[in-house]
C-alpha positions as CSV (number, residue, x, y, z in Angstrom):
1,M,0.0,0.0,0.0
2,T,2.8,2.4,0.8
3,M,4.4,1.7,-2.6
4,L,1.1,2.5,-4.4
5,S,0.7,5.8,-2.4
6,D,4.3,6.7,-3.2
7,I,3.7,6.1,-6.9
8,G,0.5,8.1,-6.8
9,A,2.3,11.0,-5.1
10,S,5.0,11.0,-7.7
11,L,2.5,11.1,-10.5
12,H,0.6,14.0,-8.9
13,R,3.7,16.2,-8.3
14,P,4.1,17.1,-12.0
15,L,0.4,17.8,-12.4
16,R,0.6,20.1,-9.4
17,R,3.6,21.9,-10.8
18,N,1.9,22.4,-14.2
19,W,-1.3,23.6,-12.5
20,Q,0.8,26.1,-10.5
21,R,2.5,27.4,-13.6
22,M,-0.9,27.9,-15.3
23,L,-2.3,29.6,-12.2
24,D,0.8,31.9,-12.1
25,A,0.4,32.8,-15.8
26,V,-3.3,33.8,-15.3
27,L,-3.0,35.2,-11.7
28,P,0.7,36.1,-11.2
29,P,1.7,36.3,-7.5
30,R,1.8,39.8,-6.1
31,C,3.5,41.4,-3.2
32,L,1.3,41.3,-0.1
33,K,2.1,44.9,0.8
34,C,2.4,46.9,-2.4
35,G,0.7,44.6,-5.0
36,Q,3.7,44.5,-7.3
37,V,4.1,41.2,-9.3
38,V,6.8,39.0,-7.7
39,A,8.8,36.2,-9.2
40,A,6.6,33.2,-10.1
41,E,8.5,30.6,-8.1
42,A,7.6,28.0,-5.5
43,G,6.1,29.8,-2.5
44,A,5.8,33.1,-4.2
45,H,2.1,33.4,-3.5
46,G,2.0,35.1,-0.1
47,A,5.4,36.7,-0.6
48,L,6.7,40.2,-0.4
49,C,8.7,42.0,-3.1
50,P,12.3,42.7,-2.3
51,G,11.6,46.4,-1.7
52,C,8.8,45.8,0.9
53,W,10.8,43.0,2.5
54,Q,13.7,45.3,3.1
55,Q,11.4,48.0,4.6
56,L,10.0,45.7,7.3
57,S,11.9,45.2,10.5
58,F,11.7,41.6,11.6
59,L,12.5,41.1,15.3
60,G,14.8,38.6,16.9
61,P,17.8,38.3,19.2
62,P,19.3,40.1,21.0
63,C,16.3,40.9,23.1
64,C,14.8,40.8,26.6
65,A,14.5,37.2,27.7
66,C,11.0,38.0,29.1
67,C,9.1,40.6,27.0
68,G,11.2,40.5,23.8
69,Q,12.1,44.1,23.8
70,P,15.0,44.4,21.3
71,F,18.5,45.2,22.7
72,E,21.1,47.2,20.8
73,F,23.8,44.9,22.0
74,D,23.8,41.2,23.0
75,L,23.7,41.1,26.8
76,G,23.3,37.4,27.1
77,P,20.4,34.9,26.7
78,D,18.9,35.6,30.2
79,A,19.2,39.4,30.1
80,L,16.1,41.4,31.1
81,C,15.1,44.9,30.1
82,G,14.7,47.5,32.8
83,A,10.9,47.4,32.7
84,C,10.8,43.6,33.3
85,I,13.3,43.9,36.2
86,E,11.2,46.7,37.8
87,A,7.8,45.0,37.3
88,P,7.9,41.4,36.2
89,P,5.1,40.7,33.7
90,A,2.2,38.3,34.3
91,F,3.3,36.3,31.3
92,D,6.5,34.2,31.1
93,R,7.8,35.2,27.6
94,A,6.6,37.4,24.8
95,R,7.9,37.4,21.2
96,A,6.8,39.2,18.1
97,V,7.5,38.9,14.4
98,L,7.6,42.5,13.3
99,R,8.3,46.0,14.6
100,Y,5.1,48.0,14.4
101,D,6.1,51.1,12.5
102,E,5.5,53.1,9.4
103,A,6.5,50.2,7.1
104,S,4.4,47.5,8.7
105,R,1.4,49.6,9.8
106,D,-0.6,49.5,6.5
107,L,-0.1,45.8,6.1
108,I,-1.3,45.0,9.6
109,L,-4.2,47.4,9.5
110,A,-5.4,46.0,6.2
111,F,-5.5,42.6,7.9
112,K,-7.1,43.9,11.0
113,H,-9.7,46.3,9.6
114,A,-10.0,45.9,5.8
115,D,-11.0,42.3,5.4
116,R,-7.6,41.1,4.2
117,T,-8.1,37.8,5.9
118,S,-6.2,36.1,3.0
119,L,-3.0,37.3,4.8
120,S,-3.5,35.0,7.7
121,P,-1.7,31.9,6.2
122,T,1.4,34.0,5.6
123,F,1.3,35.6,9.0
124,G,0.7,32.2,10.5
125,A,3.9,30.9,8.8
126,W,5.8,33.9,10.2
127,L,4.5,33.3,13.7
128,N,5.4,29.6,13.4
129,R,8.9,30.3,12.4
130,V,9.6,33.0,15.1
131,G,7.8,31.0,17.8
132,Q,9.4,27.6,17.5
133,E,11.0,27.8,20.9
134,I,7.8,29.0,22.6
135,L,5.7,26.5,20.7
136,A,7.8,23.6,22.0
137,D,6.9,24.7,25.5
138,S,3.1,25.1,24.8
139,D,0.2,22.8,25.0
140,I,-2.6,24.9,23.7
141,V,-3.0,28.1,21.6
142,V,-5.4,30.8,22.8
143,P,-6.2,34.0,20.9
144,V,-7.0,37.3,22.6
145,P,-10.8,37.6,22.3
146,L,-13.0,40.4,20.8
147,H,-16.2,41.5,22.5
148,W,-19.3,40.1,20.7
149,S,-20.4,43.6,19.5
150,R,-17.0,44.3,17.8
151,L,-16.9,40.8,16.4
152,F,-20.4,41.3,15.0
153,S,-19.4,44.5,13.2
154,R,-15.9,43.3,12.1
155,R,-17.1,39.7,11.3
156,Y,-13.8,38.1,12.3
157,N,-11.3,38.1,15.2
158,Q,-7.9,38.8,13.7
159,A,-6.1,37.2,16.6
160,A,-8.2,34.0,16.2
161,L,-7.3,33.9,12.5
162,L,-3.6,34.0,13.5
163,A,-4.1,31.4,16.2
164,N,-5.9,29.0,13.7
165,A,-3.2,29.5,11.1
166,L,-0.5,28.9,13.7
167,G,-2.3,25.8,15.0
168,A,-2.6,24.3,11.6
169,L,1.1,24.6,11.0
170,S,2.3,23.6,14.4
171,G,-0.2,20.9,15.2
172,K,-1.0,22.6,18.5
173,P,-4.7,22.6,19.5
174,V,-6.4,26.0,19.3
175,L,-9.1,27.0,21.9
176,P,-10.6,30.1,20.3
177,D,-13.2,30.7,23.0
178,L,-11.3,29.9,26.2
179,L,-11.0,33.6,26.9
180,V,-14.0,35.9,26.6
181,R,-14.1,39.7,26.6
182,R,-17.0,40.3,28.9
183,R,-17.4,44.1,28.4
184,A,-16.8,46.3,25.4
185,T,-13.7,48.5,25.7
186,R,-12.7,51.7,23.9
187,K,-10.4,51.4,21.0
188,Q,-6.9,51.7,22.3
189,G,-5.1,53.2,19.3
190,H,-4.8,56.7,20.8
191,L,-4.7,55.8,24.5
192,G,-1.6,56.1,26.6
193,R,-0.1,53.4,28.8
194,L,-2.2,54.1,32.0
195,A,-5.4,54.7,30.0
196,R,-4.9,51.4,28.3
197,Q,-4.5,49.6,31.6
198,R,-7.6,51.1,33.0
199,N,-9.5,50.4,29.7
200,V,-8.9,46.7,29.8
201,A,-9.0,46.1,33.6
202,G,-11.6,43.5,34.3
203,A,-12.5,43.1,30.7
204,F,-11.5,39.5,30.3
205,A,-12.6,36.2,31.8
206,L,-12.5,32.5,31.2
207,H,-15.4,31.0,29.4
208,P,-17.4,29.2,32.2
209,G,-17.9,26.1,30.1
210,K,-14.3,25.8,28.8
211,A,-12.1,26.6,31.8
212,A,-12.2,23.1,33.5
213,G,-9.3,21.8,31.4
214,L,-6.9,24.7,31.9
215,A,-5.2,23.6,35.1
216,G,-1.6,22.6,34.5
217,R,-1.7,23.5,30.8
218,R,1.0,25.6,29.1
219,V,-0.7,28.3,27.2
220,L,0.4,30.3,24.1
221,L,-1.5,33.5,23.9
222,V,-1.8,35.0,20.4
223,D,-2.4,38.6,19.5
224,D,-2.0,40.9,16.5
225,V,-0.2,43.9,17.9
226,V,1.3,44.5,21.4
227,T,1.6,48.2,22.2
228,T,2.0,48.7,26.0
229,G,1.2,45.1,27.0
230,A,-1.9,46.0,28.9
231,T,-4.2,43.5,27.0
232,I,-1.8,40.5,27.1
233,T,-1.0,41.2,30.8
234,N,-4.7,41.1,31.7
235,C,-5.3,38.0,29.7
236,A,-2.2,36.3,31.2
237,R,-3.5,37.1,34.7
238,I,-6.8,35.5,34.0
239,L,-5.2,32.4,32.6
240,R,-2.9,32.1,35.6
241,K,-5.8,32.4,38.0
242,G,-7.5,29.7,36.0
243,G,-4.6,27.3,36.7
244,A,-2.4,27.7,33.6
245,E,1.2,26.5,34.4
246,T,2.8,29.0,32.0
247,V,1.6,31.7,29.7
248,N,3.7,32.7,26.8
249,V,2.8,35.3,24.2
250,L,3.3,35.4,20.4
251,A,2.3,38.5,18.4
252,L,2.4,39.5,14.8
253,A,3.9,42.9,15.7
254,R,4.9,45.0,18.7
255,V,5.7,48.6,19.3
256,V,9.4,48.9,20.2
257,H,9.8,51.5,23.0
258,A,12.9,53.6,23.5
259,A,15.4,52.1,25.8
């Protein structure tokens, strides 16, 4: 049976390649950000053109071992930033794919507010690549929730789309409704740090019918953009109170604060 399946797979590969060439000829792959046609090669669909790729700031080491704040110099694998030393966060570790800045803003806002849900597979792949270490220490993936009224108007939760895409690639189970937002909060785009903290205080809770299996689990919390950390901090506290062993965070982008 294995031999037959191998033969079938080998026969289908040329057909898939020919079909991809035909598709690329009719609908050439375009840059996710600017729409420019990119090279029609394997994996080109969902790609960025060289110019847009160079504009984006992908995050990585060296950074704070806890919150992921980038460091200018390598201070060692366990080094913490001043903010995490002064006030240790409720989560264990947080990492992000991109710096949220002028170059990444349009791409992320298009996904978040302009129905560009087709971006989620690419973003999920980026999260999967950046979060390998955290994923290895996680049992379940949980997105930051939207309030039902905002979900009704937007029609999708962008954090849940990211979590589902990440779960499909990593094989980790996704619990999209473990956390609920029990009251509507103001949009936080123009709020300062303290105002954001007050805005989300008490806004999150565990779904009463889903919380029983949380005890002892290692949670990976997924969000789109981390600004001050107020949202992920409140979510992490709720998950900890519910019995989570660890809470790590993976975000598509984060605001990088001045050192």
